[in-house]
C-alpha positions as CSV (number, residue, x, y, z in Angstrom):
1,X,-0.1,0.0,-0.2
2,X,2.9,2.0,0.8
3,X,4.9,1.3,-2.5
4,X,1.4,2.6,-4.3
5,X,1.4,6.3,-2.5
6,X,3.2,8.4,-5.0
7,X,1.3,6.7,-8.4
8,X,-1.6,7.6,-6.4
9,X,-0.8,11.3,-6.2
10,X,0.8,11.2,-9.9
11,X,-2.8,10.7,-10.7
12,X,-4.5,13.1,-8.6
13,X,-2.0,15.8,-9.9
14,X,-2.9,14.7,-13.4
15,X,-6.2,14.6,-13.0
16,X,-6.1,18.1,-10.9
17,X,-4.4,19.8,-14.2
18,X,-6.5,18.2,-16.7
19,X,-9.8,19.7,-14.5
20,X,-8.2,23.2,-14.3
21,X,-7.5,22.9,-18.0
22,X,-11.2,22.1,-19.1
23,X,-11.8,25.3,-16.8
24,X,-9.5,27.6,-18.2
25,X,-9.9,26.2,-22.4
26,X,-11.8,28.9,-24.7
27,X,-15.4,29.4,-24.0
28,X,-17.1,30.1,-26.9
29,X,-20.0,31.3,-25.0
30,X,-18.0,33.7,-23.0
31,X,-16.4,34.7,-26.5
32,X,-20.2,35.6,-27.6
33,X,-21.4,37.3,-25.0
34,X,-18.6,39.7,-24.9
35,X,-19.3,40.2,-28.6
36,X,-16.2,38.5,-29.4
37,X,-18.5,37.1,-32.4
38,X,-15.3,35.7,-34.8
39,X,-13.8,33.9,-31.9
40,X,-16.5,32.2,-30.5
41,X,-17.1,31.0,-34.3
42,X,-13.5,29.5,-34.0
43,X,-13.8,27.7,-30.6
44,X,-17.5,26.3,-31.8
45,X,-15.5,25.1,-35.1
46,X,-12.7,23.8,-33.1
47,X,-15.1,21.6,-31.2
48,X,-17.4,20.8,-33.8
49,X,-15.1,19.3,-35.6
50,X,-13.8,17.2,-32.0
51,X,-17.0,16.1,-31.0
52,X,-19.6,16.7,-34.4
53,X,-23.0,15.8,-31.7
54,X,-21.7,18.9,-29.4
55,X,-25.4,21.0,-29.9
56,X,-23.9,23.2,-27.6
57,X,-21.3,24.2,-29.8
58,X,-24.2,24.3,-32.7
59,X,-26.1,26.9,-30.6
60,X,-23.5,29.4,-30.3
61,X,-21.8,29.2,-33.8
62,X,-25.6,29.8,-34.8
63,X,-26.0,33.0,-32.8
64,X,-22.0,33.9,-34.0
65,X,-23.3,33.6,-37.3
66,X,-26.3,35.7,-37.0
67,X,-24.2,38.4,-35.3
68,X,-22.1,38.3,-38.1
69,X,-24.9,38.6,-40.6
70,X,-23.3,35.5,-42.3
71,X,-26.4,33.8,-42.2
72,X,-26.5,31.0,-45.0
73,X,-23.3,29.6,-43.1
74,X,-25.4,30.1,-40.1
75,X,-28.5,28.0,-41.8
76,X,-26.0,24.8,-42.3
77,X,-24.9,24.8,-38.7
78,X,-28.8,24.9,-37.3
79,X,-29.8,22.6,-39.7
80,X,-27.1,19.9,-38.5
81,X,-28.5,21.0,-34.9
82,X,-31.6,20.2,-35.5
83,X,-30.9,17.2,-36.7
84,X,-29.1,16.7,-33.7
85,X,-32.3,17.6,-31.2
86,X,-35.6,18.7,-33.5
87,X,-37.0,20.2,-30.3
88,X,-34.1,21.9,-29.1
89,X,-35.9,25.8,-28.9
90,X,-32.7,27.8,-29.2
91,X,-31.9,25.9,-32.2
92,X,-35.2,26.7,-33.7
93,X,-35.5,30.0,-32.7
94,X,-32.3,30.9,-34.6
95,X,-33.4,29.3,-37.4
96,X,-36.6,31.7,-37.4
97,X,-34.0,34.3,-37.1
98,X,-31.9,33.1,-40.0
99,X,-34.9,32.5,-42.1
100,X,-36.1,36.2,-41.5
101,X,-32.8,37.8,-42.5
102,X,-33.0,35.9,-45.2
103,X,-36.3,37.0,-46.6
104,X,-38.2,33.3,-46.4
105,X,-40.9,34.4,-44.8
106,X,-42.9,31.5,-44.7
107,X,-40.0,29.3,-43.0
108,X,-39.1,31.6,-40.4
109,X,-43.3,32.0,-39.6
110,X,-43.0,28.0,-39.1
111,X,-39.8,27.9,-37.2
112,X,-41.3,30.7,-34.6
113,X,-44.6,29.5,-34.3
114,X,-43.0,26.3,-33.4
115,X,-41.4,28.8,-31.0
116,X,-44.4,29.2,-29.6
117,X,-45.8,26.3,-29.0
118,X,-43.1,24.9,-27.6
119,X,-41.7,27.4,-25.3
120,X,-44.3,30.2,-25.0
121,X,-42.4,31.3,-21.7
122,X,-38.8,30.9,-23.7
123,X,-36.0,33.2,-23.1
124,X,-36.8,34.7,-26.5
125,X,-40.2,34.2,-26.3
126,X,-40.8,38.3,-26.6
127,X,-37.9,38.3,-29.7
128,X,-39.6,36.1,-31.5
129,X,-43.1,37.9,-31.1
130,X,-41.3,40.5,-32.9
131,X,-39.5,39.0,-35.4
132,X,-43.2,37.7,-36.0
133,X,-44.5,41.0,-36.4
134,X,-42.0,42.3,-38.4
135,X,-42.6,38.9,-40.6
136,X,-46.3,39.9,-41.0
137,X,-45.6,43.5,-42.0
138,X,-43.8,42.5,-45.4
139,X,-46.8,40.1,-46.2
140,X,-49.3,43.6,-45.7
141,X,-51.1,41.7,-42.4
142,X,-51.3,44.5,-40.1
143,X,-53.7,43.2,-38.1
144,X,-51.6,40.2,-37.6
145,X,-48.5,42.6,-36.8
146,X,-50.3,44.7,-34.5
147,X,-51.4,41.5,-32.3
148,X,-47.8,39.7,-32.5
149,X,-45.8,43.1,-31.6
150,X,-48.1,44.0,-29.1
151,X,-47.5,40.7,-27.1
152,X,-43.6,42.1,-27.9
153,X,-44.1,45.3,-26.0
154,X,-46.2,44.0,-23.8
155,X,-43.7,41.8,-22.4
156,X,-40.6,44.0,-22.9
157,X,-42.7,47.5,-22.5
158,X,-38.9,49.6,-23.2
159,X,-38.1,49.3,-26.2
160,X,-39.0,52.0,-28.5
161,X,-38.3,50.7,-31.6
162,X,-40.6,47.7,-30.9
163,X,-43.0,50.7,-30.0
164,X,-42.2,52.7,-33.3
165,X,-42.9,49.4,-35.4
166,X,-46.2,48.6,-33.7
167,X,-47.8,51.7,-34.0
168,X,-46.5,51.4,-38.1
169,X,-48.6,48.8,-38.1
170,X,-51.4,50.4,-36.2
171,X,-51.1,52.8,-38.9
172,X,-51.7,50.9,-41.6
173,X,-54.3,49.2,-40.2
174,X,-56.1,52.2,-40.1
175,X,-56.3,52.2,-35.9
176,X,-55.1,56.1,-35.9
177,X,-55.5,56.5,-32.3
178,X,-54.3,53.3,-31.3
179,X,-51.0,54.8,-33.8
180,X,-50.6,58.2,-31.8
181,X,-50.0,56.2,-28.5
182,X,-47.8,53.7,-29.6
183,X,-45.5,56.5,-31.4
184,X,-45.7,59.1,-28.7
185,X,-44.9,56.1,-26.3
186,X,-42.3,54.9,-28.6
187,X,-41.2,59.0,-28.2
188,X,-41.7,59.1,-24.5
189,X,-38.8,56.6,-24.4
190,X,-36.6,57.9,-26.6
191,X,-37.3,61.2,-28.4
192,X,-34.6,61.1,-31.0
193,X,-36.6,58.4,-33.3
194,X,-37.1,60.2,-36.5
195,X,-39.2,57.3,-37.5
196,X,-42.0,57.8,-34.2
197,X,-41.9,61.4,-34.9
198,X,-42.5,61.6,-38.6
199,X,-45.1,58.7,-38.1
200,X,-47.1,60.5,-35.1
201,X,-46.9,64.0,-37.3
202,X,-48.7,61.4,-40.3
203,X,-51.0,60.0,-37.9
204,X,-52.2,63.6,-36.5
205,X,-52.7,65.0,-39.8
206,X,-54.8,61.9,-40.7
207,X,-56.7,62.8,-37.3
208,X,-57.1,66.4,-38.2
209,X,-58.8,65.8,-41.6
């Protein structure tokens, strides 16, 4: 037993060093949160090369590529991540965003609706409703956009841009009093928003006729 102590100590030291290395190794999520998106992509690619089923790496690389505007590349990784786990809502939401930015509106709607069904209180739920509203505006479905954007600002009331987009949807749906109130709310949050200021002027002129 005494002769085994040095071996045990050596094993313990090697194990401890391995754990320390694991804890201090490159962290893609940390790089993403620090807005180092290129570095996050590099780390994720290395992780995927070592383990092609590492779902966390696919999630972070998708987020990073979206922030870099590399949507077609993000789409490839998102589809692979979805093949690993079809029900991961992070991949689902990323696919919705990617398709939104690529102009693939119907696919984006499908992914966002799936996210809402799977995670009605998910971490990105207010953003999902915002994107839904923007897609409905693109499609000229302004009342649907009103509902989606109203839900977005209800869940996150401090976003002046979202209030402006809600007002725009209401304006185009013909709900001018509601639009005026939403433009005013946007300007109360950010008085420098020119889109909100111009929108409020349009609505007031229309109401004064």
